VOGU-3710 file (C-alpha; in Angstrom, 3 decimals, decimal comma):
1> mkshiitlfi> 0,000/0,000/0,000  2,791/2,398/0,941  4,545/1,836/-2,410  1,268/2,599/-4,260  0,923/5,887/-2,410  4,532/6,816/-3,217  4,015/5,895/-6,893  0,804/7,952/-7,001  2,582/10,907/-5,360  5,438/10,762/-7,907
11> alslicecgl> 2,992/10,519/-10,812  0,982/13,492/-9,536  4,189/15,470/-9,027  5,240/14,823/-12,617  1,803/15,815/-13,917  1,903/19,031/-11,896  5,455/19,784/-13,044  4,479/19,316/-16,686  1,496/21,621/-16,243  3,776/24,340/-14,913
21> aqktvegirf> 6,490/23,774/-17,492  4,514/25,184/-20,397  1,258/26,732/-21,526  -0,592/26,000/-24,752  -2,849/28,536/-26,494  -4,635/27,556/-29,716  -2,197/24,680/-30,145  0,883/26,931/-29,749  3,139/25,938/-26,862  4,864/28,506/-24,673
31> dekvtynget> 7,696/27,180/-22,535  7,770/28,288/-18,915  11,234/29,837/-19,393  13,335/31,225/-22,233  16,881/32,522/-22,279  17,689/35,835/-23,908  20,948/37,770/-23,759  22,240/35,391/-21,074  19,232/35,975/-18,840  16,481/33,502/-17,946
41> lvlngaglre> 13,014/34,969/-18,429  9,763/33,425/-17,169  6,402/33,274/-18,896  4,273/36,041/-17,435  1,185/35,182/-19,466  -0,015/34,100/-22,889  -3,191/34,560/-24,851  -5,063/34,917/-28,096  -5,579/38,115/-30,116  -9,024/38,133/-31,644
51> kwfldlyvag> -10,783/40,696/-33,774  -14,382/40,402/-34,932  -14,491/36,793/-33,710  -11,446/35,871/-35,810  -8,379/34,318/-34,187  -5,381/36,343/-35,420  -2,304/35,439/-33,374  -1,209/34,114/-30,029  1,294/35,956/-27,885  3,351/35,122/-24,836
61> lylnkrdnna> 5,151/37,650/-22,645  8,371/36,668/-20,880  9,846/38,831/-18,092  12,734/38,547/-15,639  10,095/38,013/-12,915  6,324/37,677/-13,014  4,357/40,884/-12,618  0,675/41,628/-13,193  1,092/45,412/-13,005  1,111/46,765/-16,573
71> tniinanssf> 2,659/50,105/-15,583  5,587/48,370/-13,867  6,213/46,205/-16,925  6,004/49,113/-19,380  8,349/51,327/-17,347  10,867/48,661/-16,300  14,292/48,922/-17,876  14,709/45,170/-17,934  14,720/42,442/-20,550  11,549/40,965/-22,008
81> vmsitivssl> 10,514/38,777/-24,908  7,143/38,953/-26,661  6,625/35,793/-28,677  3,929/35,974/-31,377  2,702/33,207/-33,672  0,267/33,889/-36,509  -2,730/31,515/-36,330  -4,871/32,987/-39,128  -4,465/32,471/-42,845  -5,999/35,948/-43,260
91> itgekmaeat> -2,923/37,675/-41,789  -0,436/39,160/-44,239  2,560/41,399/-43,672  0,580/44,355/-45,000  -2,401/43,691/-42,720  -0,104/43,224/-39,718  1,641/46,533/-40,527  -1,696/48,341/-40,737  -2,980/46,826/-37,483  0,310/47,570/-35,710
101> kegfikamng> 0,229/51,219/-36,754  -3,379/51,464/-35,534  -2,243/49,887/-32,248  0,485/52,513/-31,792  -1,942/55,336/-32,593  -4,444/53,994/-30,064  -1,779/53,344/-27,399  -0,286/56,838/-27,857  -3,646/58,643/-27,776  -3,484/59,584/-31,441
111> disslekein> -0,078/61,310/-31,384  2,775/59,161/-32,710  4,879/62,116/-33,872  7,607/61,612/-31,232  8,257/58,049/-32,463  7,058/58,213/-36,054  10,462/57,329/-37,539  10,853/54,262/-35,288  7,231/53,148/-35,776  7,509/53,415/-39,561
121> sfigvfessn> 10,779/51,489/-39,484  9,183/48,787/-37,325  6,028/48,375/-39,417  8,184/48,459/-42,560  9,452/45,030/-41,517  5,893/43,702/-41,631  5,210/45,441/-44,952  8,241/43,822/-46,576  7,558/40,360/-45,157  5,402/37,574/-46,513
131> lskgdhcnlk> 3,799/36,724/-43,184  1,470/33,763/-43,188  -0,166/31,314/-40,821  2,429/29,589/-38,645  5,025/32,364/-38,895  6,680/33,364/-35,673  7,712/36,861/-34,551  9,876/37,582/-31,519  10,273/41,020/-30,014  13,278/40,868/-27,715
141> yspekglefy> 14,391/43,749/-25,538  17,425/44,256/-23,360  18,781/47,569/-22,039  22,115/46,818/-23,739  20,766/45,977/-27,205  17,445/47,800/-27,461  14,502/46,102/-29,145  15,356/43,335/-31,592  12,637/42,242/-34,024  12,874/38,694/-35,384
151> inntlkktie> 10,668/36,923/-37,919  11,110/33,146/-38,036  14,354/33,446/-36,021  15,939/35,954/-38,426  16,827/39,379/-37,012  15,034/41,986/-39,138  15,427/45,243/-37,205  16,912/46,717/-34,034  15,467/49,864/-32,482  17,468/51,281/-29,595
161> kpafkkallr> 15,199/54,132/-28,433  13,789/53,216/-24,961  10,651/55,295/-25,567  9,803/53,002/-28,483  9,966/49,932/-26,240  7,534/51,571/-23,828  5,139/52,549/-26,626  5,275/49,032/-28,045  4,386/47,471/-24,694  1,531/49,983/-24,308
171> vwlgpnsvde> 0,026/48,541/-27,521  -0,723/45,339/-25,566  -0,583/46,422/-21,918  -1,512/50,110/-21,800  -4,853/51,666/-20,857  -5,769/51,804/-24,568  -4,537/48,334/-25,477  -5,577/46,692/-28,735  -7,349/43,835/-26,930  -8,406/43,966/-23,284
181> tlkkqllnl> -8,797/40,174/-23,060  -5,291/39,586/-24,429  -3,954/42,221/-22,016  -5,433/40,320/-19,068  -4,001/37,064/-20,387  -0,509/38,540/-20,789  -0,722/39,951/-17,261  -2,024/36,580/-16,024  -5,068/38,199/-14,405
//
C-alpha cells in the first residue's frame, strides 16, 4: 500500500510539473522559461488576439520576474521577450503593418509624432515580409541591445530608443490596449 501511495505521489508530481512547465494557447506551446541575452526569463502570461471573432495570433510575454502590473512592466528597464505566432491564414505582412500602426496610434492617444520614424521602421518590416499562418515573430528587448525584431528566427530590425519599447508594450498592456482580453491574459489576471 505504501509503495502505491509513493508511486501515485510521484505521478501526480510529474503531472503538476508538466502543467507548470509550459502553456498551450490555440495549439501553440509557450515554454515556462526562455533565455535571452544570457538571462532567464519566465512566462508572465499568454493569450489569443481576436478581432471580430477571428483568431489572429497568439502571444506570450516573458519577463525577468512575473508581474501583473502593466505600468511596472512598461516602465521597467529590464529584458523581455514577446513571442507571437500567426494563427490565421488571413494575416499578411501588410495587414499586420496596418494593425500595428493602428495599435500605436491607439496606445499613444493619437499622437505618434515623437516616435514616427521608429514606428515606420518597425512596421516596414511587416510590410516587406510575406507573413502567413504559422510564422513566428519575436520582439526581444534588453537595455544593452534595445529592441530586436525577429521573424522566423531571423533578425530583421533593431530599435534602440527606450521610448519606443515603452510605446510598443503599451500597444498590448496600456490603458488603450488593442485587446483587453489579451492584455489580461498577458498579465495573467
